[in-house]
N, C-alpha and C positions, 0 to 999 in steps of 0.2 A: 408557581408550583412549589410543592413542599420539598425540603432536601433532606428530611428526616431519614437518613440511612445510617444504619449501625454496621461497624466493622468489627469481625472477630478473627484473630488470626488462626489459620490453619496450620497445625503443626503435627498432626497424626498422620497415620498411613504412610504411602511410599514417596511422598514428595509430589510436586506439582506435574500435572498432565497436559502438556502443550506440545501439539505436533510440530517437529522441527528437523530437518535433514542436515542443516548447518550450524555448526557450533558458533556461539557468539563470543565477544570479548571476555577474557576472564576477569569477571567482576570485581572480585576482592582485590585484584591487583591495582585496579583503578579507583579504589576507595568506594565501592558500591556494595550495597546489601541487597538480597533478593528475600522476599517474603510473600506468602499468599494470605489472601483474606476471604472470608465470606462477607458479602454485602447484602444486608437485609433491609427491606422497606416495603412501601407500597406505591404502585405504579398504575397510570391510567391508560386506557385504550380508547382509540379515537377512529372516527369514521369521517367521511367528506360530506358535510352539509350541502344543500342544493345551492348555496351561495358560493360554494367552492372553500369555505373556511372549514377548519376542524370542528367536530361536534364530538364531545366527550360521551362515550358510550358506558363505560364500566370502570372499575378500579379492582386491584387484585394484589394480594401479598406476594413477594418474591424474596427468595435468598439465592444469589447468584455468587459468582466468585471474581475476584480481581487478582491479577499477579503484579507485583511491585518491584521494579528495580531502581534504586534511588540512591544518590550519594549519601554517604553517612552523615558528612558534616555540611552544614549551611555554607560554610566558607567555600566549598567545592561545587555549590549548586547555582546554575545561572537564573534560577527563579521560574524556569518554564517546564511544566509538566506535559508530556505527550502522551495522550490518552487514546490507545489504540481499541478500535472496535474488532474484536478477533473474528477471524475468517472462519466459516463453518462449511466451506464447500466440500471438504474431504469427508464430512459427517462428524468431525470433532474440531475443537478450537485449535487454531494455527494462529501465528504471529508474523506474517510475511514482512510487514513494515519494520518489524524489529530486526529482522535478518537483514534488510538493506541498510537501515539506518543506525544500527548499534554503534558503528565506530563513531558517528557524529554525536551519539548522546554521550559516550563516555569522556571524550576529548574536550566537549564543550560544556559538559555538566548538566544535561537535562536529566529530569526524572522521567521514567516510562512506567506506564500502568496498563496493562492488557485487561480489557473487560469482557467477561463472557455475557454479552448483550442478547444473544440469541437463543431461542429454545433449544436447537440442535446441540449447542455447545454444552448444554446442561443435561438434557434428556435424551441425547442421541439421535441418530436418523440416518438416512441413506446417503445424504450429500447429494452434490450436483455433478460430480466429476468422475462417477464411475468407481468410487472407493467405499462401497456400503459396508466393507468389513472393519472400517474404522469406527462406525457409529454407535458405540455402546454408551449407555447411560453413565455419566461420571460416577454415580453412587454405586453402581455395579462394578466398576473397574475398581473402586477403592471406598468401601463403605465407612471404613474408620475416618477418612479424611472428607469425604464429601456426601455423606450420609444425609445431612440436612439441607442440601442444596434443592431448590424447587424453582421451575420457570413456569410461569402462567401462560406463554404462548407469545409468539412474535408480534402480535398486536401491542404488547406492552413493552417491546424492545426499545423503542424511542425514549419512552419516558423513564425506562430503567437507566439508559445510558445518560440521560440529562441528569437525573436524580443523583447518579453517582458522581458525575461531574461537578455538580453543586457542592456535594459533601466533601469533594477533594480539595476545596478551594483552600484548605489550610487551618491547621489546628493544632494546639499544643496539648490536646486532651490525650491523656495515656491511651495507648492502643490505636490512635489514628495512624493511618499508613504513612503520612508526610509529617508527623510530629518532629518538631526541630528544624524543619525547612520553611523558609520565607517564600512562599508561593506567590508570584505576580501574574503569571498567564497559565492558561490552560489551552492546548491545541488538540484538536480531534484530528485523527488520521484513520484511513481504513482503506484496504486494497480489494479489488474483485468485488465479490457480493457485498462485502463491507463497504465499498466505495458507492455502491448502488444504495445501500441503506443510508449512507451519509448525505447522499443526494437528496433523499427524501427528508433526511433530518435537517439539512440546510434550508431547504424550501419550506418546511412547515413547522420545525421546532426550535431552530436555533434562536430566533428572536423571542419566542415564546419563553424558552427556558433561562436565556442569558447566562448559560454555564460556561461556554467557550469563547475564546477571544479570537480564534481562527480555526479554519477546517483545511485540511491536506486531503484531497479526494485523488486515489491512485487507481487507474485502470477501471472506470466505468463503463456501462453500455449506454445505448441511446436512450433508454428509459431509466426508471428508478424503481426500487424495491417498494412493493405496495405497502399500505398501512398494516395489513395482516390482521388475523383474527385470534381468538382465545384458543388455547388448548393445543397448539401444534405450530410447525414451522410455516414460513411464508411461501408461496409460490413465486420462485425466483423467474420462472419463464415469463411472468408479466414484465420484467425489465428489459425483455429483448422484443417486445412486440407493441403496437400501439402508436399512440402519438409521442414523437421525441419530446423529452423532458429537458429543459434548460435550467441552469442555476437563476434564482430569483434575482431581480435587479434591486430588491427592496432590503437586501440584507444589511444588518448593521455591522457585520464583522467580514473580514476578507476570507475569500475562498480561492484556493489554488488546486488546479486540477492538472495532473500529470498523466498522460495518455501514451500507450504504447501503438505500434503498429495494428497489433491484434485488435486492440480496442476500436481504432479508428475505422477498420475495414471488418472483414469476417462477419459472424452473426451479431458481433457486439454493435456494429453500425453507427458508432459515435459520429461519423461524418454527417449524419442526418441531424444531429443535435448541436453541431457547432455553433458558437455564438462569440461575438467580439469580446476582447479584453474590456475591463472597465476599472474604475478606481476601487472596486471591491471584487474583482475577478481576474485571474490570471490563468491562462491555459497554455501548457507546454506540450506539444507532441514529439516524441523522441525518435529520432531516426535509428534504424538497426536494432530496434527492441521489440520484445514479445511479452505477452501477458505475464508469463512467469519464464524463468530462464535458469542458466546453470547455477547462478548464486543461489537460488532456492533449493536445488536438488543435490548438488554437490556429487559426492562419491556415489551416490544411489541412482545416478542418471540411468543406468542400465535396466533398472527396475521398472521403468516407465514403459519400456518395449516399443519405443519410437523407432521408426525406420532410419532417421538421420539424426546426427548430433544436434541437441537442443541449442537455443539460442545463446550466444556468449556476448551479447552487447553490453553496453556500459551504463544502464539506466541507474544502477546503484549510485553512481557519482552524481548524477542529474538530481535524483531524488533528495540526496543529502544537501545539495546546493538549494533545492526548492524549500526543504524545512528551514534552512539558515535564513533564506528571504522572507519566509513567513514569519519567523521570529522578529526580524526587522521591521516588517510591515505593520505587525500588530504593536510594536514597542513605539514606534517614532512615525509611522505612516510612510516610509520609504517603499514605494512600490517596486516589485521585482523586475528584472528585465523581461522584454517581450521577445517573442519569437515566431517566425512565420509557421503556420500548419504544415504538416507534410504535403507534398504536391500530390493532389488527388485529381484525376481526370475522369469524366464520364462520357463515353462515346455513344450512349444509348443502350450499350449491353451491360451496364453496370458500372460501379465505381472501381477505379483501378490505380495503384500508385504509379507514379511516373518515375522511372529509374534511371540512374546514371550510367556511365559507360562500362561499369563493372557489375552492375546489377543491384546497387543498393539505392533506397528511396532517396529522392531529392527533397531539400528544404527541412523544415523541422529544427528541433534543437540538435546541434551536430556535436559529436565527439570524435576522437581521433580513429576509433575503429572503423568509421565509416568514411571519414575524409581522407585517411591515409590507409586504404583498405588492404587486407591481406585474404579476407573472407567475405562472402555475401552473407549478411546477417539479416534475417527476415522474421517478421511476426506473422506472416501468412502463409499457411500451409493449405494448399488447394486440393491435395490428393485425400482419398477417403482413409483417415486415420483415426484411431480412438481419440475421443474428446481431450484427454489430458494432453496428447501430442500436438493437438491444434494450439492448446494454450501456451505450449513451451516453445513454439516456433522452431526454426531450424538454423543452422550453421553450416554453409557450403564453403570449402576451401577453393580460392581462385586456382586455377591451373598453373603449374609451375612455369610454363610459357608466358602467361599473362603477367606473373609477378617478375619474371626476368625483364619484361618490357617495361614495366612500371618502376623498378628500382634497379640501377646499376649494381648495387652491392648492399649489404646490410646496414653499413654506416650511413648511407644516403636515406635509406628507409628510415632508420632511427632519428635522423635529424628532421626528417619531414614529420615523422609522428611526434617529437618533441615539439615542434613549432605548433602543430595542431592542437596539442595538449594545452599549450600556453595561451592559444587562441581562445580555447573553450573557458580557461580559468579567467582570462582577461573580460570575456563577455559575461561572466557571471553564472555560466551553466555548470561549472565544476568548482569545488571548494579548493583554494591553495593548499590546505592540509591534506588533500587527496592526491597531490602531484605525485609523489613517490609510488602510490599504489597504482595511479593511472599509468604511469611510465612503465611499471612492471607488467602491465597488459600487452605491452608491444610484442608482436609475433617475429623477432628477428629470426627465429628458427625456421619459419616457412620461407622467408626470403632467402635465407642461406641455402635451403634445400633446393632453391631453384638455380643454383650456380651452374649446373650441367646444361642449362638451355640458354645461357647468355652467349 
């Protein structure tokens, strides 16, 4: 494929438009720059031939945008560029992976680039999570900045993403987003709808484009995003029905899949698409996690209108570890640690998680919040609630009487929690650099409040 993509820095208007409820690290303090660019080129659209192979249908011009956060100096750059497929489920672009992974980016020297790969991110739309008020055209929001942008439809999104990836491989040309940096590897990442798109990308485009050295797929459904058509958004409902889609065993690059409880069960039904690990595939299912969580919504939690507190699990630490392992995997072939899947039973009435004595799921990737529990952390909400609340899971405090039985005092609890944290770090599921933040998650306050019941 052609990598002829031209970049033009966007400097007019009101600044970049990316949905985010949680501020990231102070970039300047870490020696990082942030800039936004228009990315223009020509992309192809494909269908599936009777042989199962891709059949080129048409080509079209595009002008989309990318947001770049990169080290200023090559000496601070680790050579890896993380390219996030922006999520459009709200009706506008969002970068959930940046929210989870930003601390790992700045301390380890990654460059991060978000790509408006899909139609809705540029042209607007209703989204898929009941937030239609978000979905204005970028050019209508800020014509001075975004007036030249144009997306030909989601059928072209895969080729747009790959073309931009190839064009980001590194250049000293003036105006290139990564000029001055020695680029060695590109890693594609995406969450939710973007993960479903990257599932399709991995199976049909990764070997064809040869643009990325590894892919991190976070929170996919049992299916994959369809190839799509011209002139509009893809039908995401197709990723929730039909035959389960598994990652191809013929990939030339590693694929790392990280799944939450919500993704394994609920209408995501990834349990039906499970497949064994291989030298090119690793899957981690993380206990006590939901499709989205408190890290993503922060102080705006009440605006969701959910009947219970949203999930406060520790998937952010596991995701950072997964990215670190993917980096080593593509660099020198070191495979990431393996983990058992979450324990699911099927009694004939449907799949359900098997729970431990306090109500948290068994097996999977373990973190201290489930192994030394003060709360039940679930990614499955069975009541009739708005779609957004299904995605954010729930947190239910353990009764004080239970906490009093589990932990004689806060010191014993903290000792056990610290031991569980070190176990997770030793197993490779949490980065040593995250130990202080992980320990700060300990809920000694809840244990102390149970004193009256001891």
